[in-house]
Each structure stands twice: as structure tokens, then as C-alpha cells.
NUZAVO-512038 format. One line per 5 residues: their letters; for each residue y, x, z of N, C-alpha, C. Coordinates in steps of 0.02 Angstrom, whole numbers, padded with zeros to 5 digits. Each point is the difference from the previous one (the first is absolute). Example, Ala and Ser with C-alpha at 12.3 -4.5 7.8 and 13.67 -1.06 7.14 Angstrom:
2
AS> -00284:00660:00390:00059:-00045:00000:00060:00045:00000; 00053:-00018:-00036:00059:00042:00003:00055:-00039:00037
//
This chain:
353
MRIVW> 00337:04230:00081:-00038:-00047:-00050:00003:00045:-00072; -00070:-00027:-00026:-00019:00055:-00043:00002:-00040:-00086; 00045:00030:-00017:00019:-00017:-00067:-00019:00037:-00061; -00032:-00036:-00057:-00023:00038:-00061:00037:-00021:-00054; 00015:00032:-00034:00033:-00004:-00060:-00027:00040:-00079
NSFHG> 00007:-00066:-00052:-00029:00026:-00051:00050:-00029:-00056; 00011:00049:-00044:00056:-00017:-00062:-00045:00028:-00068; -00002:-00050:-00055:-00034:00026:-00049:-00068:00035:-00011; -00054:-00019:00064:-00049:00010:00008:00009:00090:00022; 00041:00014:00043:00005:00066:00022:00063:00044:-00003
RFSDN> 00038:-00031:-00020:00055:00050:-00019:00068:00008:00066; 00047:00017:00010:00041:00004:00057:00065:-00024:-00037; 00003:-00054:-00004:00064:-00046:-00050:00012:-00077:00029; 00047:-00031:-00032:00025:-00071:-00017:00001:-00010:00061; -00015:-00076:00009:00034:-00031:00065:-00035:00028:00061
PRALW> -00071:00002:00007:-00014:00036:00067:00027:00067:00015; 00015:00043:-00052:00044:00053:00022:00061:-00019:00027; 00023:-00029:-00025:00076:-00013:00027:-00007:-00033:00062; -00038:-00050:00021:-00014:-00024:00047:-00022:00068:00067; -00055:00039:-00030:-00015:00053:00043:00045:00044:00032
ERVHD> 00049:00014:-00052:00060:00037:00018:00033:-00025:00050; 00004:-00055:00009:00047:-00029:00077:-00037:00007:00045; -00067:-00012:00002:-00038:-00002:00046:-00048:00068:00037; 00004:00032:-00046:-00055:00062:00015:00010:00028:00055; 00053:00020:00025:00017:00051:00048:00011:-00053:00079
RPGHE> 00000:-00074:00000:00006:-00033:00044:-00064:00003:00046; 00016:-00002:00085:-00067:00008:00031:-00049:-00040:00002; -00066:-00006:00031:-00044:-00042:00004:-00030:-00018:-00069; 00017:00032:-00074:-00036:-00015:-00036:-00034:00043:-00031; -00063:-00021:-00030:-00035:00066:-00022:-00011:-00024:-00085
HVWLA> 00016:00060:-00050:00008:-00021:-00076:-00060:00033:-00023; -00039:-00039:-00052:-00044:00050:-00039:00000:-00036:-00075; -00003:00035:-00058:00028:-00011:-00055:-00064:-00010:-00049; -00024:-00032:-00028:-00052:00010:-00058:00037:00025:-00060; -00047:00062:-00008:00023:00058:-00049:-00046:00002:-00051
DQAHL> 00035:-00003:-00058:-00046:00024:-00062:00014:00077:-00011; -00063:00040:00000:-00014:00069:00004:00057:00019:-00054; 00018:-00029:-00066:00046:00025:-00059:00061:00001:00013; 00008:-00032:00070:00082:-00012:00014:00018:00025:00058; -00051:00033:00046:00006:00029:00042:00043:00041:00025
AAFPD> 00046:00037:-00044:00057:00054:00009:00053:-00040:-00003; 00004:-00061:-00006:00063:-00047:00026:00008:-00013:00057; -00053:00006:00034:00019:-00027:00071:00023:00045:00040; 00046:-00009:00053:00055:00056:00039:-00062:00020:00058; 00018:00079:-00002:-00038:00008:00059:-00003:-00015:00049
GVTTV> -00064:00005:00038:-00008:-00037:00089:-00020:-00070:-00004; -00012:-00038:-00073:00006:-00057:-00009:-00102:-00018:-00009; -00014:-00048:00042:-00067:-00002:00002:-00042:-00038:-00070; -00036:00027:-00028:-00028:-00028:-00051:-00074:-00005:-00005; -00018:-00050:-00024:-00072:-00004:-00020:-00018:-00015:-00082
DIDSP> -00055:00027:-00026:-00026:-00003:-00063:-00015:-00076:-00007; 00040:-00035:-00044:-00005:-00075:-00003:-00057:-00017:-00022; -00040:00045:-00055:-00072:-00013:-00020:-00050:00042:00031; 00009:-00017:00073:-00045:00029:00044:-00010:-00038:00048; -00061:00003:00032:-00019:-00049:00063:00054:00027:00058
AAREA> 00045:00028:00020:00050:00003:00031:00043:-00047:-00009; 00016:-00024:-00067:00033:-00060:-00003:00002:-00050:00026; -00064:-00034:-00008:-00023:-00059:00042:00006:00019:00078; -00020:00047:00029:00004:00018:00069:00073:-00012:00008; 00055:00023:-00039:00065:-00011:00030:00031:-00074:-00008
LESAD> -00015:-00023:-00046:-00013:-00075:-00020:-00009:-00045:00062; -00053:00007:00012:-00034:-00033:00059:00016:00023:00067; 00050:00043:-00007:00010:00008:00078:00085:-00005:-00005; 00025:-00039:-00043:00074:-00019:-00019:00028:-00044:00044; 00054:00008:00019:00017:-00056:00037:00052:-00025:-00059
LLVAN> 00033:00030:-00040:00040:-00026:-00043:-00021:00033:-00063; -00009:-00036:-00066:-00002:00034:-00072:00069:-00016:-00035; 00033:00054:-00026:00057:-00011:-00048:-00026:00029:-00072; -00006:-00044:-00050:-00014:00032:-00078:00032:-00043:-00037; 00006:00045:-00045:00049:-00032:-00063:-00045:-00037:-00063
THTEV> -00071:00006:00006:-00038:-00023:-00041:-00071:-00013:00018; -00039:-00033:-00034:-00072:-00006:00024:-00033:00066:00037; -00021:-00019:00065:-00033:00057:00020:-00069:00001:-00010; -00023:00040:-00055:-00054:00000:-00030:-00053:00039:00026; -00009:-00015:00055:-00050:00024:00052:-00053:-00041:00043
EWTKP> -00071:00018:-00010:-00046:-00052:00031:00011:00017:00075; 00018:-00057:00052:00028:-00012:00063:-00003:-00069:00026; -00008:00008:00068:-00007:-00086:00038:00067:00022:00039; 00051:-00064:-00011:00055:00007:00032:-00023:-00050:00067; 00015:00051:00067:00009:-00034:00047:00041:-00054:00028
AATTY> -00009:-00056:00036:00063:-00051:00010:00052:00033:00026; -00001:00046:00036:00059:00014:00019:00062:00038:-00037; -00044:00023:-00054:00052:00033:-00058:00044:-00055:-00035; 00057:00029:00000:00064:-00020:-00048:00003:00038:-00062; -00009:-00037:-00069:-00016:00030:-00064:00083:-00029:-00033
VQTWH> 00024:00057:-00004:00070:-00001:-00036:00007:00017:-00082; 00001:-00042:-00042:-00008:00010:-00062:00075:-00010:-00043; 00025:00057:-00014:00073:00006:-00019:00008:-00016:-00071; -00065:00004:-00053:00020:00005:-00059:00048:00048:-00011; -00001:00002:-00072:00048:00071:-00029:00018:-00036:-00066
GTPLK> 00035:-00056:00000:00049:-00009:-00069:00017:-00069:00009; 00053:-00008:-00040:00027:-00079:-00026:-00056:-00005:-00071; -00039:-00057:00009:-00047:00005:-00064:00044:-00035:-00051; 00000:00031:-00053:00008:-00024:-00074:-00068:-00017:-00036; -00031:00055:00008:-00083:-00008:-00015:-00022:-00035:00035
RIHRD> -00057:-00040:-00035:-00045:-00045:00041:-00041:00045:00044; -00031:-00035:00065:-00020:00047:00052:-00066:-00042:00007; -00046:00050:00028:-00067:-00042:00040:-00026:-00063:-00046; 00005:-00062:00027:-00043:-00054:-00025:00043:-00008:-00067; 00066:00016:00001:00031:-00030:-00050:00000:00044:-00073
VLWAP> -00043:00054:00001:-00014:00051:-00058:-00037:-00049:-00049; 00027:00034:-00069:-00044:-00035:-00042:-00074:00042:-00011; -00021:00060:00012:-00058:00026:-00003:00014:00062:00066; -00078:-00002:00022:-00009:00040:00061:-00089:00026:-00017; -00001:00052:00007:-00075:00024:00007:-00052:-00045:00048
EGRLD> -00046:-00028:-00035:-00058:-00043:00052:00000:00018:00065; 00012:-00029:00046:-00018:-00002:00069:00053:00040:00050; 00048:00023:-00054:00059:00041:00039:00043:-00048:00051; 00028:-00054:-00023:00029:-00058:00036:-00034:-00027:00056; -00050:-00006:-00002:-00056:-00023:00057:-00003:00041:00052
RLDHD> 00005:00053:-00014:-00007:00057:00037:00064:00023:00045; 00043:-00003:-00038:00069:00011:00037:00012:-00074:00043; -00022:-00062:-00015:00011:-00041:00047:-00018:00011:00067; -00063:00041:-00002:-00014:00018:00052:00062:00029:00062; 00038:00034:-00032:00060:00032:00029:00051:-00065:00023
VARWD> 00012:-00040:-00067:00056:-00040:00020:-00013:-00046:00073; -00069:-00015:00008:-00032:-00024:00052:00036:00022:00064; 00008:00065:-00012:00028:00021:00082:00060:00006:00012; 00042:-00018:-00068:00072:00026:00023:00023:-00061:00062; 00044:00031:00043:00032:-00055:00053:00081:-00011:-00006
LLLSP> 00021:00043:-00043:00082:00000:-00022:00017:00039:-00077; 00025:-00030:-00026:00019:00026:-00066:00066:00003:-00022; 00036:00041:-00013:00053:00008:-00017:00037:-00009:-00069; 00049:-00033:00001:00032:-00024:-00082:00057:00030:-00001; 00013:00034:-00065:00068:00017:-00011:00052:-00037:00000
NAVST> -00009:-00072:-00022:00042:-00046:-00022:-00026:-00069:-00011; 00050:-00032:00020:-00035:-00088:00002:-00016:-00014:-00071; 00005:00036:-00069:-00027:-00029:-00064:-00079:00027:00012; -00013:00053:00025:-00070:00038:00010:-00032:-00030:00038; 00014:-00034:00052:-00051:-00035:00051:-00034:-00032:-00015
PRLRG> -00001:-00075:-00066:-00037:-00047:00007:-00058:00052:-00062; 00020:00033:-00043:-00034:00051:-00030:-00054:00033:00027; 00016:00035:00037:-00050:00027:00064:-00042:-00048:00020; 00015:-00041:00026:-00042:-00059:00047:-00049:-00027:-00049; 00029:-00004:-00057:-00047:-00045:-00068:-00046:00062:-00015
AFGYD> 00033:00073:-00018:-00064:00026:-00029:-00043:00032:00049; 00014:00003:00069:-00053:00012:00022:-00045:-00047:00051; 00036:-00069:-00012:-00035:-00050:00036:00003:00011:00080; 00069:00024:00006:00007:00011:00078:00040:-00053:00042; -00016:-00033:00044:00037:-00045:00028:00018:00021:00083
GEVLE> 00007:00075:00002:00020:00017:00074:00082:00015:00002; -00004:00038:00054:00094:00006:00007:00017:00063:-00057; 00049:-00027:-00019:00050:00042:-00050:00071:00010:00009; 00022:00060:00022:00059:00029:00030:00040:00024:-00074; 00051:-00035:-00007:00038:00000:-00057:00073:00060:00024
SGYPR> -00027:00066:-00028:00037:00048:00045:00046:00068:-00047; -00022:-00009:-00060:00015:00045:-00037:-00036:00059:00008; -00008:00061:-00035:-00037:00048:-00002:00003:00056:00049; -00011:00027:00056:00003:00056:00032:00023:00060:-00032; -00042:00012:-00058:-00005:00056:-00038:00067:00011:-00034
NDLLS> 00047:-00062:-00014:00052:00007:-00029:00066:00020:00034; -00014:-00009:00066:00057:-00004:00043:00052:00067:-00013; -00053:00057:-00013:00052:00059:-00029:00048:-00021:-00030; -00017:-00020:-00053:00039:-00029:-00072:00073:-00017:00010; -00005:-00018:00062:00081:-00038:00039:00018:00045:00038
SPAAR> -00040:00047:00018:00034:00047:00063:00037:00060:-00060; 00056:00036:00067:00042:00052:-00025:-00070:00052:00003; -00049:00007:00025:-00043:00050:-00017:-00036:00011:-00075; 00009:-00064:-00046:-00019:00005:-00040:00035:00083:-00066; 00032:-00015:00028:00049:00049:-00043:-00031:00085:00005
DVGAR> -00028:00018:00076:-00033:00057:00015:-00051:00002:-00021; -00051:-00047:-00003:-00053:-00006:-00020:00002:00008:-00083; 00045:-00008:-00030:-00009:00002:-00084:00014:00071:-00014; 00043:00018:00055:00031:00083:-00018:-00081:00041:00012; -00033:-00022:00043:-00045:00058:00034:-00055:-00029:-00048
VRAEL> -00011:-00048:-00029:-00060:-00012:-00054:00024:00044:-00077; 00051:-00016:-00018:00041:00047:-00069:-00016:00067:00036; 00026:00016:00060:-00016:00093:00006:-00067:00021:00003; -00057:-00048:00022:-00074:00019:00007:-00003:00011:-00071; 00016:-00050:-00047:-00022:00005:-00070:00034:00038:-00051
GIPGS> 00053:00047:00042:00045:00031:-00042:00052:-00013:-00047; 00030:-00071:00002:00046:-00035:-00036:00042:00013:00012; 00051:00023:-00047:00058:00007:00023:00045:-00085:00016; 00066:00011:00046:00017:-00057:00015:00044:-00029:-00062; 00011:00031:-00058:00039:-00026:-00037:-00045:-00035:-00045
ATVVL> -00061:00001:-00009:-00057:-00027:-00035:-00008:-00076:00012; -00007:-00046:-00046:-00025:-00081:-00002:-00066:-00007:00005; -00016:-00017:00048:-00084:-00001:00020:-00014:-00076:-00018; -00051:00016:-00051:-00027:-00077:-00001:-00081:00013:00008; -00002:-00063:00044:-00083:-00004:00039:-00030:-00047:-00045
YTPTW> -00066:00021:-00025:-00028:-00044:-00031:-00071:-00014:00040; 00008:-00084:00005:-00045:-00037:00055:-00055:-00054:-00044; -00035:00027:-00043:-00044:-00054:-00035:-00068:-00037:00042; -00001:-00054:00002:-00060:-00021:00034:-00054:00006:-00024; -00067:-00016:00029:-00057:00003:-00014:-00015:-00066:-00059
RDDEA> -00065:00023:-00038:-00028:-00057:-00038:-00069:-00001:00023; -00006:-00057:00031:-00082:-00011:00027:-00058:00024:-00044; 00004:-00029:-00073:-00051:00027:-00043:-00001:00081:00001; 00046:00030:-00016:00003:00069:00004:-00021:00026:00068; 00011:-00019:00062:-00002:00029:00053:-00082:-00014:00023
FAEDR> -00026:-00049:-00035:-00075:-00018:00017:-00042:00010:-00053; 00015:00051:-00057:-00037:00002:-00048:-00020:00064:00013; -00075:00000:00007:-00039:00039:00025:-00021:00079:-00054; 00016:-00034:-00069:-00023:00036:-00044:00068:00045:-00038; 00058:-00016:00042:00060:00034:-00003:00036:00031:00052
PEVAL> -00017:00048:00019:00031:00034:00063:00076:00002:-00011; 00018:00020:-00053:00068:00020:-00011:00045:-00053:-00007; 00072:-00022:00022:00041:-00053:-00023:00053:00041:-00052; -00002:-00028:-00038:00059:00022:-00046:00076:-00007:00023; 00037:00048:00006:00073:-00006:00020:00041:-00023:-00063
RLDVE> 00009:-00058:00013:00037:-00018:-00075:00068:00022:-00021; 00018:00054:00026:00063:00041:-00005:-00004:00051:-00027; 00037:00029:-00049:-00005:00060:-00031:00042:00050:00048; -00018:00049:00038:00050:00024:00049:00027:00043:-00030; -00027:00054:-00048:00023:00038:-00039:00071:-00019:-00047
RFAAT> -00023:-00063:-00019:00051:-00025:-00036:00066:-00043:00026; -00024:00001:00072:00057:-00021:00050:00053:00062:00017; -00033:00058:00005:00040:00063:00010:00050:00010:-00053; -00060:00006:-00066:00038:00016:-00063:00073:-00044:-00024; -00019:-00065:00013:00062:-00043:-00019:00070:00001:00058
LGPHQ> -00027:00003:00067:00047:-00025:00055:00047:00077:00016; -00045:00050:-00007:00018:00066:00021:-00007:00012:00062; 00020:00066:00028:00004:00022:00063:00036:-00045:00062; 00051:-00035:-00024:00042:-00049:00060:-00047:-00046:00021; -00046:-00023:-00036:-00035:-00053:00035:-00069:00026:00026
VLLVR> -00034:-00029:00042:-00066:00049:00027:-00035:-00080:-00002; -00078:00016:00003:-00045:-00061:00001:-00042:00010:00071; -00006:-00046:00031:-00055:-00002:00074:-00041:-00049:-00040; -00080:00011:-00010:-00031:-00041:-00008:-00049:-00019:00059; -00002:-00057:00010:-00047:-00016:00077:-00053:-00050:-00031
AHNMV> -00048:00011:-00008:-00055:-00036:-00016:-00002:-00056:00044; -00047:-00057:-00004:-00022:-00050:00060:-00050:00032:00029; 00002:-00020:00073:-00057:00023:00046:-00062:-00004:-00021; -00014:-00066:-00046:-00071:-00021:-00010:-00020:00045:-00069; 00038:00028:-00021:-00015:00063:-00071:00039:00066:00017
TGRSR> -00001:00022:00067:00019:00064:-00001:-00047:00053:-00021; 00037:00057:-00046:-00051:00052:-00015:-00038:-00005:-00040; 00019:-00064:-00040:-00054:-00028:-00068:00066:00003:-00047; 00045:00042:-00021:00032:-00018:-00049:00021:00080:-00009; 00001:00026:-00066:00020:00067:-00015:00071:-00002:-00013
IAATP> 00029:00038:00032:00084:00008:-00018:00015:00088:-00018; 00022:00002:-00076:00006:00063:-00012:00062:00037:00041; -00027:00058:00010:00046:00050:00034:00073:00021:-00036; 00040:-00052:00032:00076:00026:-00048:00064:00010:00033; 00027:00040:-00013:00062:00011:00035:00041:-00062:00016
GVHDV> 00021:-00014:00059:00023:-00061:00027:-00029:-00081:00012; -00063:00023:-00008:-00061:-00047:00010:-00032:00012:00067; 00002:-00048:00046:-00047:00017:00053:-00031:-00066:00005; -00072:00022:00018:-00039:-00051:00046:00000:-00001:00067; 00015:-00044:00015:00016:-00024:00071:-00042:-00062:00037
SYHPD> -00086:-00001:-00026:-00022:-00053:00006:-00043:00013:00053; -00004:00074:00035:-00029:00018:00072:00068:00006:00038; 00062:-00013:00005:00064:-00003:00039:-00017:-00044:00047; 00004:00009:00067:-00030:-00048:00038:00033:-00064:00010; 00070:-00005:-00032:00020:-00073:00014:00045:-00041:-00043
VRDLY> -00005:-00027:-00038:00067:-00021:-00074:00045:-00003:00028; 00014:-00028:00065:00066:-00026:00050:00051:00062:-00023; -00035:00051:00006:00043:00068:00010:00014:00026:-00085; -00038:-00026:-00043:00020:00014:-00071:00044:-00043:-00007; 00017:-00063:00005:00043:-00050:00000:00067:00022:00013
CAADV> 00005:00052:00067:00075:00020:00022:00007:00063:-00055; -00036:00026:-00043:00007:00055:-00028:00018:-00008:-00074; -00028:-00080:-00038:00007:-00027:-00058:00067:-00018:-00006; 00046:00006:-00058:00050:-00040:-00035:-00026:-00054:-00033; -00054:-00006:-00022:-00032:-00068:-00044:-00064:-00001:00005
LVTDY> -00023:-00063:00008:-00063:-00003:-00011:-00029:-00027:-00070; -00054:00026:-00012:-00032:-00034:-00067:-00067:-00038:00029; -00012:-00047:-00014:-00063:-00037:00020:-00028:-00053:-00044; -00055:-00038:00010:-00014:-00042:-00041:-00001:-00070:00030; -00064:-00011:00047:00000:-00064:00039:-00007:00019:00057
SSTMF> 00014:00062:00026:-00019:00041:00065:00044:-00047:00067; -00019:-00022:00050:00043:-00013:00037:00045:00058:00026; -00001:00078:-00021:00058:00027:00005:00068:-00032:-00006; -00008:-00057:-00069:00083:-00008:-00004:00030:-00038:00066; -00040:-00030:00021:00031:-00034:00061:00031:00044:00060
DFAIT> -00031:00044:00007:00020:00054:00059:00053:00031:-00033; -00006:00036:-00069:00058:00043:-00019:00060:-00059:-00009; -00001:-00055:-00011:00068:-00042:-00004:00051:-00003:00061; -00047:00010:00072:00037:00026:00043:00041:00041:00002; 00008:00047:-00046:00036:00057:-00014:00070:-00003:-00046
GRPIL> -00009:-00053:-00040:00040:-00009:-00059:00016:00038:-00049; -00071:00046:-00019:00009:00038:-00057:-00034:-00037:-00038; 00013:00022:-00071:-00015:-00014:-00056:-00072:-00014:00003; -00043:-00057:-00039:-00073:00004:-00008:-00024:-00026:-00068; -00041:00049:-00038:-00025:-00019:-00060:-00067:-00026:00000
HYAYD> -00017:-00040:-00037:-00067:-00027:-00006:-00030:00030:-00075; -00064:00037:00010:-00022:00031:-00053:-00069:-00060:00000; 00008:-00054:-00050:-00047:-00034:00003:-00042:00001:-00082; -00026:00048:00006:-00040:00010:-00065:-00056:-00047:-00016; -00029:-00031:00060:-00070:-00046:-00018:00019:-00069:00041
LERFQ> 00052:-00033:-00024:00032:-00035:00058:-00053:-00074:-00019; -00015:-00014:-00065:-00032:-00046:-00014:-00086:-00003:00031; -00011:00058:-00008:-00068:00017:00017:-00012:00003:00078; 00051:00027:00033:00000:-00009:00067:-00004:-00083:00028; 00050:-00017:-00017:00012:-00072:00017:-00046:-00060:-00022
DSVRG> -00028:00008:-00055:-00053:-00051:-00031:-00060:00017:00023; -00027:00060:00011:-00068:00018:00010:-00025:00053:00054; 00052:00044:00015:-00026:00049:00048:00010:-00017:00070; 00057:-00042:00037:00016:-00012:00067:00047:-00050:-00005; 00037:-00017:-00043:00049:-00076:00000:00048:00018:00043
FYFDL> 00063:-00036:00002:00076:00004:00035:-00006:-00076:00060; 00037:00011:00029:00034:-00053:00041:00067:-00022:-00026; 00038:00042:-00041:00063:-00031:-00041:00008:00037:-00050; 00030:-00033:-00046:00022:00023:-00067:00048:00065:-00006; -00025:00060:00005:00032:00060:00008:00079:00002:-00045
LPEAP> -00016:-00017:-00060:00057:00000:-00051:00066:-00022:00037; -00003:-00081:00013:00075:00001:00035:00026:00016:00069; -00066:00019:00051:00017:00036:00049:00034:00053:00006; -00042:00035:-00045:00006:00099:00010:00065:00011:00014; 00022:00045:00046:00049:00036:00020:00016:00050:-00058
GPVLR> -00027:00017:-00037:00015:00060:-00045:-00031:-00032:-00083; 00014:00032:-00028:-00024:-00005:-00076:-00082:-00004:-00003; -00025:-00036:-00041:-00077:00014:-00004:00001:00019:-00063; -00041:00069:-00012:00011:00032:-00052:-00077:00013:-00026; -00013:-00019:-00052:-00051:00007:-00042:-00036:00054:-00032
TEDEL> 00034:00065:-00024:-00025:00046:-00009:00032:00062:00021; -00024:00051:-00029:00023:00058:00046:00061:00027:-00030; 00015:-00022:-00077:00068:00017:-00023:00050:-00041:00039; -00028:-00053:00023:00077:-00053:00034:-00003:00013:00072; -00036:00037:00027:00003:00034:00080:00044:00054:-00026
LAALG> -00009:00043:-00039:00021:00056:00007:00070:-00001:-00020; -00002:-00053:-00031:00094:-00020:-00031:00030:-00029:00083; -00023:-00035:00026:00030:-00040:00059:00004:00066:00056; -00039:00043:00009:00022:00050:00048:00047:00040:-00029; 00019:-00001:-00059:00057:00050:-00029:00071:-00035:00011
DLDRV> -00013:-00069:00023:00062:-00022:-00011:00001:-00062:00074; -00025:00037:00047:00004:-00041:00071:00065:-00052:00019; 00066:00035:-00018:00054:-00030:00011:00006:-00066:-00028; -00022:00002:-00067:-00017:-00084:-00021:-00049:-00045:00011; -00054:00019:00018:-00054:-00017:00030:00027:-00046:00064
EKEHA> 00043:00056:00052:00004:-00029:00062:00052:-00072:00003; 00057:00014:-00060:00034:-00046:-00028:-00009:-00055:-00028; -00051:-00007:-00033:-00036:-00074:-00031:-00045:-00032:00050; -00026:00047:00040:-00046:-00044:00047:00020:-00010:00063; 00076:00008:00023:00023:00000:00078:-00021:-00059:00029
ERYAA> 00019:-00071:-00053:00003:-00058:00035:-00079:-00018:00025; -00046:00019:-00058:-00078:-00034:00019:-00018:00053:00054; 00014:00053:-00004:-00016:00060:00063:00023:-00034:00062; 00072:-00022:00003:00021:-00012:00067:-00042:-00088:00028; -00022:-00036:-00065:-00044:-00055:00038:-00060:00011:-00010
FRARY> -00017:00060:-00011:-00069:00015:00013:-00006:00032:00094; 00039:00045:00018:00009:00008:00050:00016:-00054:00061; 00039:-00041:-00029:00001:-00055:00055:-00059:-00036:00007; -00052:-00001:-00050:-00041:-00045:-00004:-00065:00039:00053; -00013:00066:-00020:-00052:00029:00040:00026:00057:00049
TALED> 00062:00023:00004:00001:00043:00060:00063:-00023:00046; -00014:-00049:00021:00037:-00035:00050:00003:00012:00076; -00077:00020:00006:-00033:00036:00061:00005:00074:00005; 00012:00027:-00050:00003:00080:-00008:00070:00017:00037; 00019:-00007:00052:00059:00033:00044:-00002:00040:00028
GRATD> -00066:00042:00004:-00009:00061:00072:-00010:-00016:00045; -00022:-00087:00007:-00025:00008:00075:-00069:-00035:00006; -00042:00021:-00061:-00058:-00039:-00009:-00041:00011:00065; -00017:00059:00001:-00039:00049:00064:00018:-00035:00066; 00070:-00015:-00004:00006:-00028:00084:-00021:-00067:00008
RVLAR> 00000:-00024:-00054:-00031:-00083:-00015:-00058:-00001:00022; -00050:00055:-00029:-00060:-00003:00000:-00028:00034:00073; 00031:00045:00021:-00009:00032:00068:00012:-00067:00049; 00046:-00044:-00008:00017:-00040:00047:-00055:-00046:00010; -00011:-00028:-00058:-00060:-00035:00001:-00056:00026:00040
LGL> -00009:00055:-00011:-00065:00024:00015:-00012:00031:00068; 00075:00005:00044:-00001:00001:00065:00015:00098:00013; -00009:00019:-00052:00017:00066:00000:00061:00038:-00003
//
């Protein structure tokens, strides 16, 4: 069997990586990864890759028995009738997606619909997401409510070792509190042809000065805008946007700061505190993308509108956890019931692998 893998347009990460890790050494399988040259160094030695932006990508796809991707495969190719295309997707949606969004560049959704038409199986992380995914994509094929393979690590004893390894690679002492910042992307910023830089709405120098050397900040830009934010070189601040996989960063982090990113649903599996730095809540909700539910009553942590509020909350995490414990528990019950460490098993069983 020839299996082609694609994650975030050519990265070694996410659900495809987690599934590949379980099957890559099994006999009778040939594996090819579509790779973005900017992220090529993240792929392990010995892994077969083809440039996702080259003709070789089309050749790989059209010779595949199985394609596993976590987002749209934006390559021009003709899917053979015998090929199975598994779309894992990559997050529980708070933000509206695909046909449900408030705005998209002209022609983009029509183009992506051609990819949706090729899907044979769509994974869903939970029962809440299934109708939203079906509706947004206009998809009436098979859906497997499996949880996400990438999150199995978070329920595993191996998570501790992975977190320690990431900290060691970054030179972070074990005693430090690690803050992982994962802002989502804004469509109008990402597609603005006249503004290549996407401003980081967090003053990292102020963070370091206010919270001191015992809190370390990891900044993870969204894959749609990686490399487009200027992050000041500051002691105790690390740009981890090119780190291969956010799941490993979850293992290293003590607290998550995000806005409307689906990382909140993954990180909730850990039970560690989550803070929402929602500096543009109304704009994002009403004109940029829109939400599937009201964040304010469901958020597992405080929704903070200013940098002052964020820094104050980071300086008093014990209070934050106590004040939001009940809402956090309800959030986990609603969205992470399938994240039991066996999602990979369920997907592989369905595929007969």
C-alpha cells in the first residue's frame, strides 16, 4: 500500500504524523510525505518526501492508495477511483469555517470545494463538532467520531518525557513556568497583499520585564501566518513557530494563552490553565470570521481584553484556576470526551491498518 501524507501544506505534524508514527515501520507499506521546503528539516532522516509545490506532488497523489491529510490538499491532481482520501481536519471549531465564514477572498472557497469533493472519510474530534463540520463543508460522506490521534500523547505517560525534552532543547530550566501563546490568524491580515507583516499583539519585552525570569514565553504563530510576525529577541522568549508539532509544545507548557484558536480544546486535555487574550473579540466575532458559540459563557478560563489584564492573570494563576474550575470541567466534559489516548487505535481500526 502506498500512503501519502499531508499536514498543513507540507509539515511533519498533527494527526497525520501521529498516525504515521504507528504504521511507518509496518511491512507492505510505502510512505511519502508532501513537504514544504521551509519545514523540510523537521522530517526525520530516512523519510521519503516530495516538494508539495512541485510536479512530484501531483505524481505522488495520483499514485496513492491512501491519502491522509489534516487540511485541504491544495495541489492540482486527479484522484483515482481506487484512492481513499482521509481528511482528519485539525481542530474543534469555535471559529466558523469554510462556507460558514463571514468573509473569504473571492474564489477561495470554490477552489477548496474541489478538495472536499474528493474526501471519503472525515474525522471528528467530538459529537459537538460533527454537524458543524458537515454543514460548513457541505459534506455528506462518512464521518468517524474518533477524537484526534495527535492528542493521544497528552493522555500518555510519555508526555512528561516529551515536555522535558522540549524544555531541554530550548534551554528552559525545569523550575520555570512555561507560557505557550498560540494566537489564531485573522483572514483579513493573512490575505492582505499590501501588508506582509502580521503584527504580534503582545509586547514580549513587557512580558519578560513584568513576570521576570521564572516565566518563559513560547510564541507559536498560526500556520497560515508563520514567519510574518516580528518577535523581538528577548531573554526568556522563544519563537517556536517553526517547531514541528504543537502537541509537543503542549507537553512542555504549564499554561496556555490563546484567543479563539482550537488549541484551547487540545490543551484542556492536560487540565492546565487556559487564558484567553481576546483583544479584538467584537471585530473577530462580528466581521472577520464569526463563532459557532458564544465564547464568554463557555470559555475554560478568563477572557481578557487588555495586556494589563493578561499579565495580572499570569501573575496569579492559582486564583485563575480556582475561579474557573467549574467551567473548565464542563468544557472538558463537552469537548474532550473522546480524547482518551485511543483515537489512533480507532482510526487505524476503521482503515484496517
